[in-house]
VEXROVEX-321451 format. One record per residue: y, z, x of N, C-alpha, C, O in turn; residue number from 1; residue in one letter. Coordinates in steps of 0.2 Angstrom, whole numbers, plus 5000, padded with zeros to 4 digits. Each point is the difference from the previous one (the first is absolute). Layout:
BEGIN
((Y Z X) (Y Z X) (Y Z X) (Y Z X) NUM A);
...
REM end
This chain:
BEGIN
((4824 5125 4755) (4995 4995 5001) (5003 4993 5003) (4996 4997 5004) 1 M);
((5010 5002 4994) (5003 4994 5003) (5001 5001 5008) (4999 4995 5003) 2 Q);
((5003 5011 4999) (5001 5001 5007) (4993 5000 5004) (5000 4997 5005) 3 G);
((4995 5006 4991) (4993 4999 5003) (4998 4993 5001) (4997 4998 5005) 4 F);
((5004 4998 4990) (4997 4993 5000) (5004 4996 5005) (4997 4996 5004) 5 W);
((5010 5005 4997) (5004 4997 5005) (4997 5001 5007) (4999 4996 5004) 6 R);
((5000 5011 4997) (4997 5002 5007) (4993 4998 5001) (4999 4998 5006) 7 A);
((4997 5001 4989) (4993 4998 5000) (5000 4993 5002) (4996 4998 5004) 8 F);
((5008 4998 4993) (5000 4992 5001) (5002 4999 5007) (4998 4995 5003) 9 R);
((5006 5009 5000) (5002 4999 5007) (4995 5001 5005) (5000 4997 5005) 10 R);
((4995 5006 4993) (4994 5001 5005) (4995 4995 4998) (4996 5000 4995) 11 N);
((5004 4994 5009) (4995 4995 4999) (4993 5001 5000) (4996 4998 4996) 12 R);
((5002 5006 5009) (4993 5002 5001) (4998 5004 4994) (4994 4999 4998) 13 L);
((5010 5006 4999) (4998 5004 4994) (4999 4995 4994) (4995 5000 4997) 14 A);
((5010 4995 5003) (4999 4995 4994) (4993 4996 5001) (4996 4999 4995) 15 V);
((5003 4999 5011) (4994 4997 5001) (4994 5004 4998) (4995 4997 4997) 16 I);
((5005 5010 5006) (4994 5004 4998) (5000 5001 4993) (4994 5000 4997) 17 G);
((5011 5000 4999) (5000 5001 4993) (4997 4994 4997) (4996 5001 4995) 18 G);
((5006 4993 5006) (4997 4993 4998) (4992 5000 5001) (4997 4999 4995) 19 V);
((5001 5003 5011) (4993 5000 5002) (4996 5005 4996) (4995 4998 4998) 20 I);
((5008 5008 5001) (4997 5005 4996) (4999 4998 4993) (4995 5001 4997) 21 S);
((5010 4996 5000) (5000 4997 4993) (4995 4995 4999) (4996 5000 4996) 22 I);
((5004 4995 5009) (4995 4995 5000) (4992 5002 5000) (4996 4998 4996) 23 C);
((5003 5007 5009) (4993 5003 5001) (4998 5004 4993) (4995 5000 4998) 24 L);
((5010 5003 4999) (4999 5003 4993) (4998 4995 4995) (4996 5002 4996) 25 A);
((5007 4993 5004) (4999 4995 4995) (4993 4996 5001) (4996 4999 4995) 26 V);
((5003 5000 5011) (4993 4997 5002) (4995 5005 4998) (4994 4998 4997) 27 L);
((5007 5009 5004) (4995 5005 4998) (4999 5000 4993) (4994 5000 4997) 28 A);
((5011 5000 4999) (5000 5001 4993) (4997 4993 4996) (4996 5001 4995) 29 L);
((5005 4994 5008) (4997 4993 4997) (4994 4998 5004) (4997 4995 4998) 30 T);
((5000 5009 5006) (4993 4998 5003) (4995 4997 4996) (4997 4995 5002) 31 A);
((5002 5009 4992) (4995 4996 4996) (5001 4993 4997) (4996 4996 4999) 32 P);
((5011 5003 5001) (5002 4993 4998) (5000 4995 5005) (4998 4994 4999) 33 L);
((5004 5008 5007) (5001 4995 5005) (4994 4999 5005) (4999 4995 5004) 34 I);
((4996 5011 4996) (4994 4999 5004) (4996 4994 4998) (4998 5000 4994) 35 A);
((5000 4996 5011) (4996 4995 4998) (4993 5001 4999) (4996 4996 4997) 36 A);
((5002 5010 5006) (4993 5002 4999) (4999 5007 4998) (5004 5004 5001) 37 W);
((4990 4998 4996) (4999 5006 4999) (4999 5004 5007) (4996 4997 5004) 38 D);
((5007 5009 4997) (5000 5003 5006) (4993 5002 5002) (4998 5002 5006) 39 P);
((4997 4999 4989) (4993 5003 5002) (4995 4994 4999) (4994 5002 5001) 40 N);
((5008 4992 4998) (4996 4995 4999) (4998 4997 5007) (5004 4998 5004) 41 R);
((4989 5003 4998) (4998 4997 5006) (4996 4994 5000) (4997 4998 4995) 42 H);
((5004 4998 5011) (4996 4994 5000) (4997 4999 5007) (5003 5000 5005) 43 D);
((4990 5001 4995) (4996 5000 5006) (5001 4994 5004) (4998 4999 5006) 44 V);
((5004 4995 4991) (5001 4994 5003) (5006 4999 5004) (5001 4996 5004) 45 K);
((5004 5009 4995) (5006 5000 5003) (5001 5007 5004) (5006 5003 5000) 46 K);
((4989 4999 5003) (5001 5007 5004) (5005 4999 5006) (4998 4995 5004) 47 I);
((5007 5009 4997) (5005 4999 5006) (5002 4993 5001) (5001 4998 5005) 48 L);
((5001 4999 4989) (5003 4994 5001) (5007 5000 5002) (5004 5004 4997) 49 A);
((4999 4992 5008) (5006 5000 5002) (5005 4998 4995) (4999 4997 4995) 50 P);
((5008 5005 5006) (5005 4998 4995) (5000 4992 4999) (5000 4996 5005) 51 P);
((5000 5002 4988) (5000 4994 4998) (5004 4998 4994) (5003 5005 4998) 52 S);
((4997 4990 5000) (5004 4998 4993) (4997 5004 4994) (5003 5002 4996) 53 T);
((4990 4999 5005) (4997 5003 4994) (5001 5008 5001) (5001 5003 4995) 54 T);
((4998 4999 5011) (5001 5008 5001) (5005 5000 5005) (4999 5000 5006) 55 H);
((5008 5002 4992) (5005 4999 5005) (5000 5005 5005) (5002 4999 5006) 56 L);
((4995 5007 4993) (4999 5005 5005) (4993 5001 5002) (4998 5005 5003) 57 F);
((4998 4990 4995) (4992 5001 5002) (4996 5004 4996) (5003 5003 4994) 58 G);
((4991 4999 5008) (4996 5004 4996) (4997 5006 5004) (5001 4999 5007) 59 T);
((4996 5005 4991) (4997 5006 5003) (4993 4999 5002) (4997 4995 4999) 60 D);
((5000 5011 5002) (4993 5000 5002) (4995 4998 4995) (4994 4998 5001) 61 Q);
((5008 5002 4993) (4996 4999 4994) (5003 4994 4996) (4998 4999 4994) 62 I);
((5006 4998 5009) (5003 4994 4996) (5005 5001 4995) (5002 4996 4996) 63 G);
((5002 5010 5004) (5005 5001 4995) (5007 4998 5003) (5001 5000 5006) 64 R);
((5003 4997 4990) (5006 4997 5002) (5005 5006 5002) (5001 5005 4997) 65 D);
((5002 4994 5009) (5004 5006 5003) (5007 5000 4997) (5002 5005 4999) 66 V);
((5001 4989 4999) (5006 5000 4997) (5000 5004 4993) (5004 5004 4999) 67 L);
((4991 4995 4997) (4999 5003 4994) (4999 5008 5001) (5003 5004 4996) 68 S);
((4993 4998 5009) (4999 5006 5001) (5006 5004 5003) (5002 5006 4998) 69 R);
((5002 4990 5006) (5007 5003 5002) (5005 5001 4995) (5004 5005 5000) 70 M);
((4996 4990 4995) (5005 5001 4994) (4998 5006 4996) (5004 5004 4998) 71 L);
((4989 4997 5000) (4998 5006 4997) (5001 5006 5004) (5001 5005 4997) 72 H);
((4997 4994 5009) (5001 5006 5005) (5007 5002 5000) (5001 5006 5000) 73 G);
((5004 4990 5000) (5007 5002 5000) (5002 5004 4994) (5004 5005 5000) 74 G);
((4993 4994 4994) (5001 5004 4994) (4998 5007 5002) (5003 5005 4998) 75 R);
((4991 4996 5005) (4997 5007 5001) (5005 5003 5005) (5001 5006 4999) 76 V);
((5000 4990 5007) (5004 5004 5005) (5007 5002 4998) (5002 5005 5002) 77 S);
((5001 4990 4994) (5007 5002 4997) (5000 5006 4995) (5004 5004 5000) 78 L);
((4990 4995 4996) (4999 5006 4995) (5000 5006 5003) (5002 5005 4998) 79 A);
((4993 4996 5008) (5000 5006 5004) (5006 5002 5002) (5002 5006 5000) 80 V);
((5002 4990 5003) (5007 5002 5003) (5004 5002 4995) (5003 5006 5001) 81 G);
((4998 4991 4993) (5005 5002 4995) (4997 5007 4996) (5004 5005 5000) 82 F);
((4990 4995 4999) (4998 5006 4996) (5000 5006 5004) (5002 5005 4998) 83 V);
((4995 4994 5008) (5000 5006 5005) (5007 5003 5002) (5001 5006 5000) 84 S);
((5004 4989 5001) (5007 5002 5001) (5003 5003 4993) (5004 5005 5001) 85 V);
((4994 4993 4994) (5002 5003 4993) (4998 5007 5000) (5003 5005 4998) 86 G);
((4990 4996 5003) (4997 5007 5000) (5004 5005 5005) (5002 5005 4999) 87 I);
((4999 4992 5007) (5003 5004 5006) (5007 5002 4998) (5002 5006 5001) 88 S);
((5002 4989 4996) (5007 5001 4998) (5000 5005 4995) (5005 5004 5000) 89 A);
((4991 4996 4995) (5000 5004 4994) (4999 5008 5003) (5004 5004 4998) 90 F);
((4991 4997 5006) (4999 5006 5002) (5005 5003 5005) (5003 5005 4999) 91 I);
((5000 4990 5006) (5005 5002 5004) (5006 5001 4997) (5004 5005 5002) 92 G);
((4998 4991 4993) (5007 5002 4997) (4999 5006 4996) (5005 5004 5000) 93 I);
((4990 4997 4996) (4999 5007 4996) (5001 5005 5005) (5004 5005 4999) 94 T);
((4992 4996 5006) (4999 5006 5004) (5007 5000 5004) (5003 5006 5001) 95 L);
((5000 4989 5002) (5006 5000 5003) (5006 5002 4996) (5004 5004 5002) 96 G);
((4996 4994 4992) (5005 5002 4995) (5000 5008 4999) (5005 5003 5001) 97 S);
((4989 4999 4998) (4999 5007 4998) (5002 5005 5006) (5003 5005 5000) 98 L);
((4995 4992 5006) (5001 5004 5007) (5008 5000 5001) (5003 5005 5001) 99 A);
((5000 4989 4999) (5007 5000 5001) (5004 5003 4996) (5005 5003 5001) 100 G);
((4994 4997 4992) (5004 5003 4995) (4999 5007 4999) (5005 5004 5000) 101 Y);
((4989 4999 5001) (4999 5007 4999) (5001 5004 5006) (5002 5005 5000) 102 N);
((4995 4992 5006) (5001 5004 5006) (4995 5006 5000) (4996 5000 4996) 103 G);
((5005 5005 5008) (4997 5006 5000) (4992 4999 5001) (4998 4996 5004) 104 G);
((4999 5008 4992) (4992 5000 5001) (4997 4993 4998) (4996 4997 5003) 105 L);
((5007 4999 4992) (4998 4994 4998) (5001 4995 5006) (4995 4996 5002) 106 V);
((5011 5004 5001) (5001 4996 5006) (4995 5001 5006) (4997 4996 5003) 107 D);
((5002 5011 4998) (4996 5002 5005) (4992 4998 4999) (4996 4998 5005) 108 A);
((5002 5002 4989) (4993 4998 4998) (4999 4993 5001) (4995 4998 5003) 109 F);
((5010 4998 4994) (4999 4993 5001) (5000 4997 5007) (4996 4996 5002) 110 V);
((5009 5007 5002) (5000 4998 5007) (4994 5002 5004) (4998 4996 5005) 111 M);
((4999 5010 4994) (4994 5002 5003) (4994 4995 4998) (4996 4998 5004) 112 R);
((5004 5000 4989) (4995 4995 4998) (5001 4994 5004) (4995 4997 5002) 113 L);
((5011 5000 4999) (5001 4994 5003) (4998 5001 5008) (4998 4995 5002) 114 V);
((5004 5011 5001) (4998 5001 5006) (4992 5000 5001) (4997 4997 5005) 115 D);
((5000 5006 4990) (4992 5000 5000) (4997 4993 5000) (4996 4998 5003) 116 L);
((5007 4998 4992) (4998 4993 5000) (5001 4995 5006) (4996 4996 5001) 117 M);
((5010 5006 5002) (5001 4996 5006) (4996 5002 5006) (5000 4996 5005) 118 L);
((4997 5010 4995) (4996 5002 5006) (4994 4995 5001) (4999 4998 5005) 119 V);
((4998 5001 4989) (4994 4995 5001) (5002 4993 5001) (5004 4997 4996) 120 F);
((4993 5000 5008) (5002 4992 5001) (4998 4997 4994) (4994 5001 4997) 121 P);
((5010 4994 5001) (4999 4997 4993) (4994 4996 5000) (4996 5000 4995) 122 R);
((5002 4996 5010) (4994 4996 4999) (4994 5004 5000) (4996 4999 4996) 123 L);
((5004 5007 5008) (4994 5004 5000) (4999 5003 4994) (4995 5002 4997) 124 F);
((5011 5000 5000) (4999 5003 4993) (4998 4996 4995) (4995 5002 4996) 125 L);
((5007 4991 5004) (4997 4996 4996) (4993 4998 5001) (4996 5000 4995) 126 L);
((5002 5000 5011) (4993 4999 5001) (4996 5006 4998) (4994 4999 4997) 127 L);
((5008 5007 5003) (4996 5005 4998) (5000 5001 4993) (4994 5001 4997) 128 A);
((5011 4997 4999) (5000 4999 4993) (4995 4995 4997) (4996 5001 4996) 129 V);
((5005 4993 5007) (4996 4994 4998) (4992 5001 5002) (4996 4997 4997) 130 L);
((5003 5007 5008) (4993 5002 5001) (4996 5003 4995) (4994 5000 5000) 131 A);
((5010 5004 4996) (4997 5004 4994) (5001 4996 4994) (4997 5002 4994) 132 F);
((5006 4992 5005) (5001 4997 4994) (4998 4993 5001) (5000 4997 5006) 133 L);
((4998 5000 4989) (4998 4993 5000) (5006 4995 5000) (5004 5001 4996) 134 K);
((4997 4995 5009) (5006 4996 5001) (5001 4995 4994) (4995 4997 4998) 135 P);
((5011 5003 4999) (5001 4995 4995) (5008 4999 5000) (5004 5003 5003) 136 S);
((4998 4992 4993) (5007 4998 5000) (5004 5006 4998) (5005 5002 5004) 137 I);
((4994 5002 4991) (5004 5005 4997) (4999 5006 5004) (5005 5004 5001) 138 W);
((4989 4997 5002) (5000 5006 5005) (5004 4999 5006) (5004 5004 5002) 139 I);
((4996 4990 5001) (5004 4998 5005) (5008 5001 4999) (5003 5003 5004) 140 I);
((4999 4995 4990) (5007 5001 4998) (5002 5007 4999) (5005 5002 5003) 141 M);
((4991 5002 4994) (5001 5007 4999) (5000 5004 5006) (5005 5004 5002) 142 V);
((4990 4995 5003) (5000 5003 5006) (5006 4999 5005) (5002 5004 5003) 143 V);
((5000 4989 4997) (5006 4999 5004) (5006 5003 4997) (5004 5003 5004) 144 I);
((4996 4997 4990) (5006 5003 4997) (5001 5007 5001) (5005 5003 5001) 145 G);
((4989 5001 4998) (5000 5007 5001) (5001 5002 5007) (5001 5006 5002) 146 L);
((4998 4990 5003) (5001 5002 5007) (5006 4997 5003) (5001 4999 5006) 147 T);
((5004 4998 4990) (5006 4997 5003) (5006 5002 4997) (5005 4996 5000) 148 S);
((4995 5009 4997) (5006 5002 4996) (5005 5005 5004) (5006 5001 4998) 149 W);
((4992 5001 5008) (5004 5005 5004) (5006 4998 5002) (5005 5004 4999) 150 M);
((4996 4990 5003) (5006 4997 5002) (5005 5000 4995) (5006 5002 5001) 151 G);
((4992 4995 4993) (5004 5000 4994) (5003 5007 4998) (5006 5001 4999) 152 T);
((4989 5004 5001) (5002 5007 4998) (5006 5002 5005) (5005 5003 4997) 153 A);
((4994 4996 5009) (5005 5003 5005) (5007 4996 4999) (5005 5003 5001) 154 R);
((4994 4991 4998) (5006 4996 4999) (5004 5002 4994) (5006 5001 5000) 155 L);
((4991 5000 4994) (5003 5002 4994) (5002 5007 5001) (5006 5001 4997) 156 V);
((4991 5003 5006) (5002 5007 5001) (5007 5000 5004) (5004 5003 4998) 157 R);
((4996 4993 5007) (5006 5000 5004) (5006 4997 4996) (5006 5003 5000) 158 A);
((4993 4992 4996) (5006 4998 4996) (5001 5005 4994) (5006 5000 4999) 159 E);
((4990 5004 4999) (5002 5005 4995) (5004 5006 5003) (5004 5002 4997) 160 F);
((4994 4999 5009) (5003 5006 5003) (5008 4998 5001) (5004 5004 5000) 161 L);
((4997 4989 5001) (5007 4998 5001) (5003 4999 4994) (5006 5002 4999) 162 S);
((4991 4995 4996) (5003 4998 4993) (5002 5006 4996) (5004 5000 4996) 163 L);
((4991 5005 5004) (5001 5006 4995) (5006 5004 5001) (5002 5004 4996) 164 K);
((5002 4995 5010) (5006 5004 5002) (5006 4995 4998) (5006 5003 5000) 165 E);
((4993 4991 4998) (5006 4996 4998) (5003 5002 4993) (4997 5004 4996) 166 R);
((5009 4994 5003) (5004 5003 4995) (4997 4998 4993) (5001 5004 4995) 167 E);
((4997 4990 5004) (4998 4998 4994) (4993 5004 4998) (4999 5000 4994) 168 F);
((4997 5002 5011) (4994 5004 4998) (5003 5007 4998) (4997 5003 4995) 169 V);
((5007 5000 5009) (5003 5006 4998) (5003 5001 4993) (5000 5005 4997) 170 L);
((5004 4989 5002) (5003 5000 4993) (4995 5000 4995) (5001 5003 4994) 171 W);
((4993 4993 5007) (4995 4999 4994) (4997 5007 4999) (4999 5002 4995) 172 S);
((5000 5002 5011) (4997 5006 4999) (5005 5005 4997) (4997 5005 4996) 173 Q);
((5009 4995 5005) (5005 5004 4997) (5001 4999 4993) (5001 5005 4996) 174 S);
((4997 4989 5001) (5001 5000 4993) (4993 5001 4996) (5000 4999 4994) 175 I);
((4995 5003 5010) (4994 5003 4997) (4994 4994 5000) (4996 5001 4996) 176 G);
((5005 4994 5007) (4995 4995 5001) (4993 5003 5003) (5000 5004 5005) 177 A);
((4994 4995 4992) (4994 5002 5002) (4998 4997 5007) (5003 4995 5002) 178 S);
((4993 5009 5001) (4998 4998 5007) (4997 4993 5000) (5001 4996 5004) 179 G);
((4995 5003 4990) (4996 4993 4999) (5005 4995 5000) (4999 4995 5003) 180 F);
((5006 5006 4993) (5005 4995 4999) (5005 4998 5006) (5001 4995 5002) 181 R);
((5000 5011 5002) (5004 4999 5006) (4996 4996 5005) (5003 4995 5003) 182 V);
((4990 5006 4997) (4996 4996 5005) (5000 4993 4998) (5001 4996 5004) 183 I);
((4996 5003 4990) (4998 4993 4998) (5006 4996 4998) (5000 4994 5001) 184 W);
((5006 5009 4997) (5005 4996 4998) (5006 4999 5005) (5003 4995 5001) 185 R);
((4998 5010 5004) (5005 5000 5004) (4998 4999 5008) (5003 4996 5003) 186 H);
((4992 5009 4999) (4999 5000 5007) (4995 4994 5002) (5001 4996 5004) 187 I);
((4994 5003 4992) (4994 4995 5002) (5003 4993 5000) (4998 4997 5005) 188 L);
((5006 5001 4990) (5002 4993 5001) (5005 4999 5006) (5000 4994 5003) 189 P);
((5003 5011 5000) (5004 4999 5006) (4995 5001 5006) (5002 4998 5006) 190 N);
((4993 5004 4993) (4995 5001 5006) (4995 4994 5000) (4995 5000 5005) 191 A);
((5005 4995 4991) (4995 4995 5000) (5000 4995 5005) (4995 4996 5001) 192 M);
((5011 5003 5002) (5001 4994 5004) (4995 5001 5006) (4997 4995 5002) 193 A);
((5003 5010 5002) (4995 5001 5006) (4993 5000 4997) (4996 4998 5004) 194 P);
((5003 5004 4990) (4993 5000 4998) (4998 4993 4998) (4994 4999 5001) 195 V);
((5010 4997 4997) (4999 4993 4998) (4998 4997 5007) (4996 4995 5000) 196 L);
((5008 5006 5005) (4998 4997 5007) (4993 5002 5002) (4996 4996 5003) 197 V);
((5003 5011 4997) (4994 5002 5002) (4994 4997 4996) (4994 4999 5003) 198 A);
((5007 5000 4991) (4994 4997 4995) (4999 4993 5003) (4994 4998 5000) 199 M);
((5012 4998 5001) (4999 4993 5002) (4997 5000 5007) (4995 4995 5001) 200 T);
((5006 5009 5003) (4996 5001 5007) (4993 5002 4999) (4996 4999 5005) 201 L);
((5003 5005 4990) (4993 5003 4999) (4996 4995 4998) (4994 5001 5001) 202 G);
((5008 4994 4995) (4995 4995 4998) (4996 4997 5005) (4994 4999 5000) 203 I);
((5009 4998 5005) (4996 4997 5006) (4996 5005 5004) (4995 4998 5002) 204 P);
((5007 5008 4998) (4997 5005 5004) (4993 5001 4996) (4995 5001 5003) 205 A);
((5005 5000 4990) (4994 5001 4996) (4996 4993 5000) (4994 5001 5000) 206 A);
((5009 4993 5001) (4996 4995 5000) (4996 4999 5007) (4994 4999 5000) 207 I);
((5010 5003 5005) (4996 5001 5007) (4995 5005 5000) (4994 4999 5003) 208 L);
((5007 5006 4994) (4995 5006 5000) (4994 4998 4996) (4994 5001 5002) 209 L);
((5007 4995 4992) (4994 4998 4996) (4996 4995 5004) (4994 4999 4999) 210 E);
((5010 4996 5005) (4997 4995 5004) (4996 5003 5005) (4994 4998 5001) 211 S);
((5008 5007 5002) (4996 5004 5006) (4994 5003 4997) (4995 4999 5003) 212 G);
((5006 5004 4991) (4994 5003 4997) (4995 4995 4998) (4994 5001 5001) 213 L);
((5008 4994 4997) (4995 4994 4997) (4997 4997 5007) (4994 4999 5000) 214 S);
((5010 5001 5005) (4997 4997 5006) (4994 5005 5003) (4995 4998 5003) 215 F);
((5006 5009 4996) (4995 5005 5002) (4994 5000 4995) (4995 5003 5001) 216 L);
((5006 4994 4993) (4995 5000 4995) (5001 5006 4995) (4995 5001 4997) 217 G);
((5010 5002 5003) (5001 5006 4996) (5006 4998 4994) (5002 5005 4997) 218 L);
((5000 4989 5003) (5005 4998 4995) (4997 4998 4994) (4994 5002 4998) 219 G);
((5009 4993 4999) (4998 4996 4994) (4994 4997 5002) (5000 4996 5004) 220 V);
((4994 5005 4992) (4994 4997 5002) (4998 4993 4997) (5003 4999 4994) 221 Q);
((4994 4997 5009) (4998 4994 4997) (4996 5001 4994) (4996 5004 4999) 222 P);
((5004 4991 4996) (5003 4993 5001) (5007 4999 4999) (5003 4995 5000) 223 P);
((5001 5011 4999) (5007 5000 4999) (5003 4998 5007) (4999 5003 5005) 224 H);
((5006 4992 4994) (5002 4997 5007) (5007 5003 5001) (5004 5001 4996) 225 A);
((4997 5001 5010) (5007 5003 5003) (5001 4996 5006) (4995 4998 5003) 226 T);
((5011 5002 5000) (5001 4997 5006) (4996 5004 5006) (4998 4997 5005) 227 W);
((5001 5009 4994) (4997 5004 5005) (4993 4999 5000) (4997 4999 5006) 228 G);
((4999 5000 4989) (4993 4999 5000) (4998 4993 5001) (4995 4998 5003) 229 N);
((5010 4997 4996) (4999 4993 5003) (5001 5000 5007) (4996 4996 5003) 230 I);
((5008 5008 5000) (5000 5001 5007) (4994 5002 5003) (4997 4998 5005) 231 L);
((5000 5007 4992) (4994 5004 5002) (4994 4995 5000) (4996 4999 5004) 232 T);
((5004 4997 4991) (4994 4995 4999) (5001 4994 5006) (4995 4997 5002) 233 E);
((5011 5002 5000) (5001 4995 5005) (4999 5002 5007) (5000 4996 5004) 234 G);
((5001 5011 4997) (4999 5002 5007) (4994 4998 5004) (5000 4999 5006) 235 K);
((4994 5000 4990) (4994 4999 5003) (4999 4992 5002) (4996 4998 5004) 236 D);
((5008 4998 4993) (5000 4993 5001) (5006 4997 5002) (5001 4994 4999) 237 T);
((5003 5010 5004) (5007 4998 5003) (5000 4994 5004) (5004 4995 5000) 238 I);
((4991 5004 5004) (4999 4995 5005) (4998 4994 4997) (5002 4994 5002) 239 E);
((4995 5006 4992) (4998 4994 4996) (5004 4998 4994) (5002 4994 4999) 240 L);
((5001 5012 4998) (5004 4999 4994) (5007 5003 5001) (5001 5006 4997) 241 A);
((5003 4992 5007) (5007 5003 5001) (5004 5001 4994) (5004 5005 5000) 242 W);
((4995 4991 4995) (5004 5000 4994) (4999 5007 4996) (5004 5001 4996) 243 W);
((4990 5002 5005) (4999 5006 4996) (5004 5006 5003) (5001 5005 4996) 244 L);
((5001 4994 5010) (5004 5006 5003) (5008 4998 5000) (5004 5004 4999) 245 S);
((4997 4990 5002) (5007 4998 5001) (5004 5000 4994) (5005 5003 5000) 246 V);
((4992 4994 4994) (5004 5000 4994) (5002 5006 4997) (5005 5002 4998) 247 Y);
((4989 5003 5001) (5002 5006 4997) (5004 5005 5005) (5005 5004 4998) 248 P);
((4994 4995 5009) (5005 5003 5004) (5007 4998 5000) (5005 5004 5000) 249 G);
((4996 4990 4999) (5007 4997 4999) (5003 5003 4993) (5006 5001 5000) 250 L);
((4990 4999 4995) (5002 5002 4993) (5002 5008 5001) (5006 5001 4997) 251 A);
((4991 5003 5007) (5001 5007 5000) (5007 5000 5004) (5004 5004 4999) 252 I);
((4996 4992 5007) (5006 5000 5004) (5006 4998 4996) (5006 5003 5001) 253 L);
((4994 4992 4995) (5005 4997 4996) (5003 5005 4995) (5006 5001 4999) 254 L);
((4989 5003 4998) (5001 5004 4995) (5004 5006 5003) (5005 5003 4997) 255 T);
((4992 5000 5008) (5003 5006 5003) (5007 4998 5003) (5005 5004 4999) 256 V);
((4996 4991 5004) (5006 4997 5003) (5006 5000 4994) (5005 5002 5001) 257 L);
((4993 4994 4994) (5005 4999 4994) (5002 5006 4997) (5006 5001 4998) 258 S);
((4989 5004 5001) (5002 5006 4997) (5004 5005 5004) (5005 5003 4998) 259 Y);
((4994 4997 5009) (5004 5003 5005) (5007 4997 5000) (5005 5004 5000) 260 N);
((4996 4990 5000) (5006 4997 5000) (5004 5001 4994) (5006 5001 5000) 261 L);
((4991 4999 4994) (5003 5002 4994) (5002 5007 5000) (5006 5002 4997) 262 L);
((4990 5003 5005) (5002 5007 5000) (5006 5001 5005) (5004 5004 4998) 263 G);
((4996 4993 5008) (5005 5001 5005) (5007 4997 4997) (5005 5003 5001) 264 E);
((4994 4992 4995) (5006 4997 4997) (5003 5004 4994) (5006 5001 4999) 265 G);
((4989 5002 4997) (5003 5005 4995) (5003 5006 5003) (5005 5002 4998) 266 I);
((4992 5000 5007) (5003 5006 5003) (5006 4999 5003) (5005 5004 4999) 267 R);
((4997 4990 5004) (5006 4998 5003) (5005 4999 4995) (5006 5002 5000) 268 D);
((4992 4995 4994) (5005 4998 4995) (5002 5007 4996) (5005 5000 4997) 269 A);
((4990 5005 5003) (5002 5006 4996) (5004 5005 5004) (5003 5005 4997) 270 L);
((4998 4994 5010) (5003 5004 5004) (5008 4998 5000) (5001 4995 5002) 271 D);
((5003 5009 4995) (5007 4998 4999) (5004 4999 5007) (5004 4996 5001) 272 P);
((4993 5008 5004) (5003 4999 5007) (4999 4993 5003) (5004 4996 5002) 273 R);
((4990 5001 4997) (4998 4994 5002) (5003 4994 4996) (5002 4995 5002) 274 L);
((4999 5007 4991) (5003 4995 4996) (5007 4999 5002) (5003 4994 5000) 275 R);
((5001 5012 5002) (5007 4999 5001) (5000 4996 5007) (5005 4996 5001) 276 R);
((4991 5006 5004) (5000 4996 5006) (4999 4993 5000) (5003 4996 5003) 277 S);
((4992 5002 4992) (4998 4993 4999) (5006 4997 4997) (5001 4994 5001) 278 G);
((5002 5009 4994) (5006 4997 4997) (5005 4999 5005) (5004 4994 4999) 279 A);
((4998 5011 5005) (5005 4999 5005) (4999 4994 5005) (5004 4996 5001) 280 A);
((4989 5003 5001) (4998 4994 5004) (5001 4994 4997) (5002 4995 5002) 281 V);
((4996 5005 4991) (5001 4994 4997) (5008 4998 4999) (5002 4994 5000) 282 A);
((5002 5011 4998) (5007 4998 4999) (5003 4998 5007) (5004 4995 5000) 283 S);
((4994 5008 5006) (5003 4997 5006) (4997 4993 5002) (5004 4996 5003) 284 R);
((4990 5003 4994) (4998 4993 5002) (5004 4995 4995) (5000 4994 5002) 285 A);
((5002 5008 4992) (5004 4996 4996) (5007 4998 5003) (5003 4997 4997) 286 R);
REM end
């Protein structure tokens, strides 16, 4: 952990991404406390009011405060990202572990299932599923999670195929350790570094996907606010109320960029080759 932290601190962009990610999470968690207005409270006297000291980000088509809706929408967007990635990681780690450790028919079945899921374009698969279901926050989370586990499964399988031939795994098997104990106690902890990176990079991907679905009208439905449906509401009045498109667009951009920088930094810090090269460059600089 000390080596990881030293390598991570040297990557200034990753540190900036981590700080921004933490700040966004804090804003989302404290939205009910810091939002100046009820996100669903409308005022017909202030329809499409521009940014001012009263409404810092202006108001929308029915007089709702945009800043308050963005703060509450951030809670939904980040929740979709974290929960959907958690679902996909659980499925991917479980299936990838079974495939990589057992091999044979189990490996062949899981890989054919992965290939089958990858055949269908993800967006069209999501649209097909949501066409038969009533869109809601939980439905969106589950559907995104169930359609995004394939990369994690392949990554975990590759790590297991490499690690299960190592001496410490063979020694555990030789003294009679069960397959469950070997997987969860010895192999999986050593395979989690790339999975952690994939999860970090999967959060902005899920947020972008949810925003795209909301923009198409198939995501989280009003009156629940998300950055995607705020953008949708602003597209018809972009010439009159630019703030309805600019502010949620910047929020999505900042979130995706910060998590990508954080994920890249974690990946570089966990790679021992990059850590050694970075330490050599630092020593030469000193």
